[in-house]
C-alpha positions as CSV (number, residue, x, y, z in Angstrom):
1,K,0.1,0.0,0.0
2,R,2.8,2.4,0.9
3,E,4.5,1.6,-2.5
4,R,1.2,2.4,-4.3
5,E,0.9,5.7,-2.4
6,K,4.4,6.6,-3.3
7,E,4.0,5.8,-6.9
8,K,0.8,8.0,-7.0
9,M,2.6,10.8,-5.2
10,E,5.4,10.7,-7.7
11,T,3.0,10.6,-10.7
12,I,1.2,13.6,-9.3
13,T,4.4,15.6,-8.6
14,E,5.9,14.9,-12.0
15,A,2.6,15.7,-13.9
16,A,1.9,18.8,-11.8
17,A,5.5,20.2,-12.2
18,E,4.9,20.4,-15.9
19,V,1.5,22.2,-15.6
20,K,1.7,26.0,-16.4
21,R,-0.9,28.5,-15.5
22,E,-2.1,30.2,-18.6
23,D,-2.0,33.9,-18.3
24,E,-5.7,35.1,-18.8
25,P,-6.8,38.4,-20.2
26,I,-7.2,41.1,-17.5
27,E,-10.8,41.5,-18.4
28,V,-11.4,37.8,-17.7
29,M,-9.4,37.9,-14.3
30,L,-11.4,41.0,-13.2
31,C,-14.7,39.4,-13.8
32,K,-14.1,37.1,-10.7
33,Y,-14.2,40.1,-8.4
34,E,-17.0,42.4,-7.3
35,G,-17.7,45.5,-5.2
36,Q,-14.7,47.1,-3.5
37,A,-12.4,44.3,-4.4
38,L,-12.9,45.0,-8.1
39,I,-12.5,48.7,-7.7
40,S,-9.2,48.5,-5.6
41,R,-7.6,45.9,-7.9
42,L,-8.5,48.2,-10.9
43,Q,-6.9,51.1,-9.2
44,Y,-3.7,49.1,-8.6
45,L,-3.5,47.8,-12.1
46,V,-4.1,51.3,-13.4
47,E,-1.2,52.6,-11.3
48,S,1.2,49.9,-12.3
49,A,0.2,49.5,-16.0
50,V,2.3,50.3,-19.0
51,P,1.0,53.2,-21.2
52,E,0.0,50.8,-24.0
53,A,-2.5,48.9,-21.7
54,L,-4.1,52.0,-20.2
55,P,-7.0,52.5,-22.8
56,D,-8.3,49.0,-22.3
57,L,-7.8,49.2,-18.5
58,F,-9.7,52.5,-18.3
59,R,-12.6,51.2,-20.2
60,V,-13.0,48.4,-17.7
61,F,-12.3,50.7,-14.8
62,I,-14.9,53.3,-15.8
63,S,-17.6,50.6,-16.3
64,A,-16.9,49.1,-12.9
65,L,-16.8,52.6,-11.3
66,K,-20.3,53.4,-12.9
67,S,-21.8,50.2,-11.6
68,S,-20.7,50.9,-8.0
69,K,-21.4,54.7,-8.2
70,N,-18.0,55.4,-7.1
71,T,-17.8,59.0,-8.2
72,T,-14.8,60.0,-6.1
73,A,-12.4,57.4,-7.9
74,L,-13.9,58.3,-11.4
75,R,-13.4,62.0,-10.8
76,E,-9.8,61.4,-9.9
77,V,-9.1,59.2,-12.8
78,L,-10.7,61.8,-15.2
79,S,-8.6,64.6,-13.8
80,Q,-5.3,62.7,-14.0
81,R,-5.8,60.9,-17.3
82,S,-7.8,63.2,-19.4
83,E,-5.2,62.7,-22.2
84,V,-6.0,59.1,-22.5
85,I,-9.7,59.0,-22.4
86,G,-12.4,61.6,-23.2
87,G,-14.2,62.8,-20.1
88,A,-17.2,64.9,-21.2
89,E,-19.8,62.0,-21.0
90,E,-18.2,60.6,-17.8
91,M,-18.2,64.0,-16.0
92,G,-21.9,64.4,-16.8
93,W,-22.4,61.1,-15.2
94,V,-20.4,61.9,-12.2
95,A,-22.5,65.2,-11.7
96,A,-25.8,63.3,-12.0
97,T,-24.7,60.4,-9.5
98,D,-23.3,63.0,-7.1
99,N,-26.7,64.6,-6.9
100,E,-28.3,61.2,-6.3
101,V,-25.8,60.4,-3.5
102,K,-26.6,63.8,-2.0
103,K,-30.3,63.2,-2.0
104,Q,-29.7,59.8,-0.2
105,L,-27.5,61.3,2.3
106,S,-30.0,64.1,3.0
107,S,-32.8,61.7,3.5
108,L,-30.8,59.5,5.9
109,R,-29.7,62.5,8.0
110,E,-33.4,63.6,8.2
111,Q,-34.2,60.1,9.6
112,L,-31.4,60.4,12.0
113,A,-32.5,63.7,13.3
114,A,-36.1,62.3,13.8
115,M,-34.6,59.2,15.7
116,K,-32.6,61.6,18.1
117,Q,-35.7,63.6,18.8
118,R,-37.6,60.4,19.7
119,A,-34.6,59.2,21.7
120,R,-34.7,55.8,19.9
121,S,-31.1,55.0,20.3
122,D,-31.5,51.4,19.0
123,N,-32.0,52.6,15.6
124,I,-29.6,55.5,15.5
125,G,-26.6,53.2,15.0
126,E,-28.3,51.5,12.0
127,I,-28.8,54.9,10.3
128,F,-25.2,55.8,10.9
129,A,-24.2,52.6,9.4
130,E,-26.5,53.1,6.3
131,I,-24.9,56.6,5.9
132,A,-21.5,55.0,6.1
133,R,-22.5,52.4,3.3
134,V,-23.6,55.3,1.0
135,H,-20.3,57.2,1.6
136,A,-18.3,53.9,0.9
137,A,-20.1,53.2,-2.3
138,A,-19.3,56.8,-3.6
139,G,-15.6,56.2,-2.6
140,Q,-15.7,58.5,0.3
141,I,-13.8,56.3,2.6
142,P,-13.0,58.8,5.4
143,Q,-16.6,59.8,5.8
144,A,-17.6,56.2,5.7
145,L,-15.2,55.2,8.5
146,S,-16.3,58.2,10.7
147,N,-19.9,57.2,10.5
148,Y,-19.0,53.4,11.1
149,S,-17.4,54.7,14.4
150,S,-20.5,56.4,15.4
151,A,-22.6,53.3,14.6
152,L,-20.2,51.1,16.7
153,E,-20.7,53.3,19.9
154,L,-24.3,52.5,19.8
155,A,-24.2,49.0,18.7
156,S,-24.3,45.7,20.6
157,G,-24.4,42.0,19.9
158,E,-24.1,40.9,16.4
159,L,-24.2,44.4,15.0
160,V,-20.7,45.1,16.4
161,A,-19.3,42.3,14.4
162,T,-21.1,43.4,11.3
163,Y,-19.8,47.0,11.5
164,E,-16.3,46.0,12.5
165,Y,-16.2,43.6,9.5
166,E,-17.4,46.4,7.2
167,M,-14.7,48.6,8.5
168,A,-12.0,46.0,8.2
169,H,-13.2,45.4,4.6
170,L,-12.7,49.1,3.7
171,H,-9.2,49.1,5.4
172,I,-8.0,46.0,3.5
173,H,-8.8,47.5,0.2
174,S,-7.4,50.8,1.2
175,R,-4.2,48.9,2.2
176,Q,-4.4,50.1,5.8
177,Y,-3.1,46.8,7.1
178,V,-2.3,47.9,10.7
179,K,-5.9,49.0,11.2
180,V,-7.1,45.7,9.7
181,L,-5.2,43.8,12.3
182,G,-6.5,46.1,15.0
183,I,-10.0,45.1,14.2
184,T,-9.7,41.4,13.3
185,G,-7.1,40.3,15.9
186,H,-9.6,39.2,18.7
187,Y,-11.8,37.3,16.1
188,V,-8.8,35.2,15.1
189,R,-8.3,34.0,18.7
190,Q,-12.0,32.9,18.9
191,T,-12.7,29.2,19.0
192,K,-16.5,29.6,18.7
193,A,-18.5,31.9,16.4
194,P,-21.3,33.5,18.4
195,H,-22.2,35.8,15.7
196,G,-22.1,33.4,12.7
197,A,-19.4,31.0,11.3
198,D,-19.2,32.8,8.0
199,R,-18.5,36.2,9.6
200,L,-15.7,34.6,11.7
201,Q,-14.2,33.0,8.6
202,R,-14.3,36.3,6.7
203,M,-12.5,38.1,9.6
204,R,-9.9,35.4,9.6
205,L,-9.4,35.8,6.0
206,L,-8.9,39.6,6.3
207,H,-6.5,39.1,9.2
208,A,-4.4,36.6,7.3
209,I,-4.2,38.8,4.1
210,G,-3.1,41.8,6.4
211,C,-0.5,39.7,8.1
212,M,1.0,38.5,4.8
213,A,1.1,42.0,3.3
214,M,2.8,43.3,6.5
215,G,5.4,40.6,6.2
216,K,4.1,38.4,9.0
217,E,4.1,35.2,7.1
218,N,4.1,33.0,10.2
219,E,0.9,34.3,11.6
220,A,-0.7,34.6,8.1
221,L,0.0,30.8,7.4
222,N,-1.5,29.7,10.7
223,T,-4.6,31.9,10.1
224,F,-5.0,30.8,6.5
225,L,-4.9,27.2,7.6
226,E,-7.5,27.9,10.3
227,V,-10.0,29.0,7.7
228,S,-12.6,26.2,7.4
229,Y,-12.9,24.0,4.5
230,P,-14.5,23.5,2.0
231,W,-13.8,27.2,1.2
232,H,-16.5,29.2,-0.3
233,P,-15.4,32.1,-2.6
234,V,-15.7,35.7,-1.3
235,P,-15.4,37.8,-4.4
236,D,-15.6,41.1,-2.6
237,I,-12.3,40.0,-0.8
238,C,-10.5,37.6,-3.0
239,T,-11.0,34.6,-5.2
240,E,-10.7,31.0,-4.4
241,E,-7.4,30.9,-6.5
242,D,-6.0,33.9,-4.7
243,F,-6.7,32.2,-1.3
244,A,-4.9,29.1,-2.5
245,N,-1.8,31.0,-3.8
246,Y,-1.7,33.1,-0.6
247,T,-1.6,30.0,1.6
248,M,1.0,28.2,-0.5
249,L,3.3,31.3,-0.8
250,C,3.3,31.8,3.0
251,L,4.0,28.1,3.4
252,A,6.9,28.3,1.0
253,H,8.3,31.3,2.8
254,V,8.0,29.8,6.2
255,G,9.0,26.3,5.2
256,H,7.2,24.3,8.1
257,R,8.2,20.7,7.4
258,A,5.5,19.5,9.7
259,T,2.7,21.4,7.9
260,L,4.1,20.2,4.4
261,R,4.0,16.6,5.7
262,Q,0.4,17.0,7.0
263,L,-0.8,18.4,3.6
264,I,1.1,15.6,1.7
265,D,-0.5,13.0,3.9
266,Q,-3.9,14.5,3.1
267,D,-3.1,14.5,-0.6
268,T,-2.0,10.9,-0.4
269,S,-5.0,9.8,1.5
270,S,-7.3,11.5,-1.0
271,L,-5.6,9.7,-3.8
272,V,-5.9,6.4,-2.2
273,A,-9.5,6.8,-1.5
274,D,-10.2,8.1,-5.1
275,G,-11.4,11.4,-4.1
276,P,-10.9,14.2,-1.6
277,S,-11.5,13.7,2.0
278,S,-14.0,15.9,3.9
279,D,-11.2,18.1,5.4
280,F,-8.8,18.0,2.4
281,P,-8.0,21.5,1.0
282,R,-9.8,21.5,-2.3
283,F,-7.4,23.9,-4.0
284,L,-4.8,21.1,-4.4
285,I,-7.1,19.2,-6.6
286,E,-8.4,22.2,-8.5
287,Y,-5.1,23.9,-9.1
288,P,-2.5,21.2,-10.1
289,Q,0.4,23.6,-10.4
290,L,-0.1,24.2,-6.7
291,R,-0.1,20.5,-5.9
292,G,3.2,20.2,-7.8
293,L,4.6,23.1,-5.9
294,L,3.6,21.5,-2.5
295,H,5.2,18.2,-3.3
296,N,8.4,19.8,-4.7
297,L,8.7,21.8,-1.6
298,Y,8.4,18.8,0.7
299,Y,10.8,16.6,-1.4
300,M,13.2,19.5,-1.8
301,H,13.1,19.5,-5.6
302,Y,14.2,23.2,-5.4
303,G,14.8,23.7,-9.1
304,A,11.2,22.8,-9.8
305,V,10.0,25.0,-7.1
306,L,11.8,28.1,-8.6
307,R,10.5,27.2,-12.0
308,S,7.0,27.1,-10.6
309,F,7.5,30.7,-9.1
310,K,8.6,31.8,-12.5
311,N,5.6,30.2,-14.2
312,L,3.3,32.0,-11.8
313,S,5.1,35.3,-11.6
314,E,2.8,37.1,-14.1
315,Y,-0.2,36.1,-12.1
316,Y,1.4,37.1,-8.8
317,K,2.4,40.6,-10.2
318,R,-1.3,41.4,-10.8
319,D,-2.1,41.0,-7.1
320,M,-1.9,44.2,-5.0
321,F,-1.5,42.2,-1.7
322,L,1.5,40.0,-3.0
323,I,3.4,42.4,-5.2
324,P,5.0,44.3,-2.2
325,R,6.3,41.0,-0.6
326,L,6.8,38.8,-3.8
327,H,10.5,39.6,-4.4
328,L,11.3,39.0,-0.7
329,I,9.4,35.8,-0.6
330,S,11.0,34.4,-3.7
331,D,14.5,35.4,-2.4
332,N,13.8,33.9,1.1
333,V,12.5,30.6,-0.5
334,R,15.7,30.5,-2.6
335,K,18.0,31.0,0.4
336,R,16.1,28.6,2.5
337,A,16.2,26.0,-0.2
338,L,20.0,26.6,-0.7
339,S,20.6,26.3,3.1
340,Q,18.5,23.1,3.5
341,Y,20.2,21.5,0.5
342,V,23.8,22.1,1.4
343,R,23.5,21.4,5.2
344,P,23.9,17.6,5.1
345,Y,27.1,17.8,2.9
346,S,30.7,18.5,4.0
347,R,31.8,19.4,0.4
348,L,29.8,20.2,-2.6
349,Q,30.7,21.5,-5.9
350,L,29.1,24.8,-7.1
351,G,28.3,23.3,-10.5
352,T,26.1,20.6,-8.6
353,I,24.2,23.1,-6.7
354,A,23.6,25.2,-9.9
355,L,22.4,22.2,-11.7
356,V,19.9,21.2,-8.9
357,F,18.5,24.8,-8.7
358,D,18.6,25.5,-12.4
359,L,20.6,28.7,-11.9
360,P,23.9,30.1,-13.1
361,E,27.0,29.3,-11.0
362,D,27.6,33.1,-10.4
363,V,24.1,33.5,-9.0
364,V,24.6,30.5,-6.7
365,L,28.0,31.8,-5.6
366,H,26.6,35.2,-4.5
367,A,23.6,33.5,-2.7
368,L,26.0,31.3,-0.8
369,V,28.2,34.2,0.2
370,D,25.1,36.0,1.6
371,L,24.1,32.8,3.6
372,I,27.6,32.5,4.9
373,E,27.8,36.2,6.0
374,A,24.3,35.9,7.6
375,G,25.5,32.8,9.6
376,S,22.8,30.5,8.0
377,I,25.4,28.0,7.0
378,D,28.8,27.4,8.7
379,A,31.0,26.9,5.7
380,R,33.6,28.4,3.5
381,L,34.1,28.7,-0.3
382,D,37.0,27.1,-2.0
383,W,37.6,29.5,-4.9
384,E,40.1,27.4,-6.8
385,Q,38.1,24.2,-6.6
386,R,34.7,26.2,-6.9
387,M,33.5,24.1,-4.0
388,L,31.6,24.8,-0.7
389,V,33.4,23.3,2.2
390,R,31.6,23.0,5.6
391,K,33.5,23.9,8.7
392,E,33.9,21.6,11.6
393,T,32.3,23.4,14.6
394,P,33.7,23.1,18.1
395,L,30.5,21.2,19.0
396,E,31.1,18.6,16.4
397,Q,34.7,18.1,17.6
398,D,33.6,17.7,21.3
399,M,31.0,15.2,20.2
400,L,33.7,13.3,18.2
401,E,36.0,13.2,21.1
402,S,33.3,12.0,23.6
403,V,32.3,9.3,21.1
404,L,35.9,8.1,20.9
405,K,36.4,8.1,24.7
406,A,33.1,6.1,25.2
407,S,34.2,3.6,22.6
408,S,37.6,3.2,24.4
409,A,35.9,2.7,27.7
410,Y,33.6,0.2,26.3
411,Q,36.3,-1.8,24.6
412,E,38.2,-1.9,28.0
413,K,35.2,-3.1,29.9
414,A,34.3,-5.8,27.3
415,A,37.8,-7.1,27.4
416,I,37.6,-7.5,31.1
417,A,34.2,-9.1,31.1
418,F,35.4,-11.5,28.3
419,F,38.5,-12.5,30.3
420,Q,36.5,-13.0,33.5
421,G,34.1,-15.2,31.8
422,H,36.9,-17.2,30.1
423,V,38.6,-17.9,33.3
424,K,35.6,-19.0,35.1
425,R,34.7,-21.4,32.4
426,S,38.3,-22.8,32.5
427,K,38.1,-23.3,36.3
428,V,41.4,-21.6,36.7
429,R,42.2,-20.8,40.4
430,I,43.3,-17.3,41.0
431,R,45.2,-16.2,44.1
432,R,47.1,-13.3,45.3
433,R,50.8,-13.2,44.2
434,N,53.0,-14.4,47.0
435,D,56.7,-14.2,46.4
436,G,59.1,-16.4,48.0
437,P,61.9,-15.2,50.6
438,H,64.3,-14.6,47.6
439,G,61.9,-12.7,45.4
440,H,60.7,-15.7,43.3
441,P,57.0,-16.8,43.3
442,D,56.0,-20.0,44.9
443,D,55.8,-22.8,42.4
444,D,52.1,-23.4,41.8
445,S,51.5,-24.7,38.4
446,D,47.7,-24.6,38.6
447,T,47.4,-21.1,39.8
448,L,47.2,-17.9,37.7
449,M,48.9,-15.2,39.7
450,L,48.1,-11.6,39.2
451,P,50.0,-8.6,40.7
452,G,48.3,-6.2,43.1
453,D,45.5,-7.1,45.4
454,G,43.4,-8.9,43.0
455,D,41.3,-6.0,41.8
456,W,40.3,-7.1,38.3
457,G,39.8,-3.7,36.8
458,S,43.0,-2.1,38.2
459,S,45.6,-4.5,36.8
460,P,47.8,-3.0,34.1
461,A,48.4,-6.5,32.9
462,L,44.9,-7.0,31.9
């Protein structure tokens, strides 16, 4: 059974390693998102796009902004990029939508004033929250957050979780990650979901994304893995594929062998059972390139790991949460892989390392110098032989000496025990040495005479 499992794992690894994610058009990618997630990703793509791609991006962007009534973002785009797109029609739409938003806000404020006069505090918080949602839809984020704060002061029970989630949702798409963690931190520590399991999972997801974007990959990985499966897509935060890639990149960055082993075991059990188990992460089946990455990470096929990163790089570059950390994560994975690969060897040719990692020798050389200077590996470089040579540490020398001493003591004790047993089996009589008056031993042919007082272990003759 173990052999069959191993064969299946190797087949999956080899097949998945060759799977490449086809780059899809931006329009197709953006169709997977909705609401604030769509707007924020479009803003990021417009900021980072090359000039040739701007006209197509702006068409999609303007359509999305009109659907969400985000007049603030559209006005900003038209003021900055008037040379790329014509703005007369769009500015007319902005003016009309602004008037509509003002009417909504005016009506809500009248309701708020009436509630205050009647002293109905239970509904005042809901009016504040509704005003905040109108501001958020129009792209007026500071006004939205201010009204959410007012709503929170009057809220209790489930409404507190609702308003905090909506605030954290605005912060994550505004890339205010510290504020996200400030809201979501205590939800991550909850083991029960008093206000709904779906709300708790969304809070955990926001917390994990915030940690990842801030460089807290350990905490991000733990939180991603706590999100319950099977996962349901949340297109106003991220897609299922985004979630899968976030988890896998954090896992690659942290390099937890135990977690890798656990996921490998789940993958194997699902293959043996001809289908995923109830708690098996579904994305490993739906995205074979990630399954290959998982297996290659665990079995330390680092050349294949780096090729996988290269194949997925265009997809990663489109993600506003990943791009600030992508270079650092890739560099850390490369260094971790190098450190793990060379650690068992006392001598290793640079050409061998370059072949394994599919990198030029000069790149490997510079990476090893960085690792040696950082103290990640205790070795030196033999420039003439183009070889990495591991140093013998004092700890290793002490261990070797202690092993040699223990071996010598064991051999001495074993020799004594062997001699004792042989003497007893031969029925040889042993007595204390008794020299005659002239310094010669008494003649006693059947007696084995030993010097000293008969202490077996202290006799030099032994």
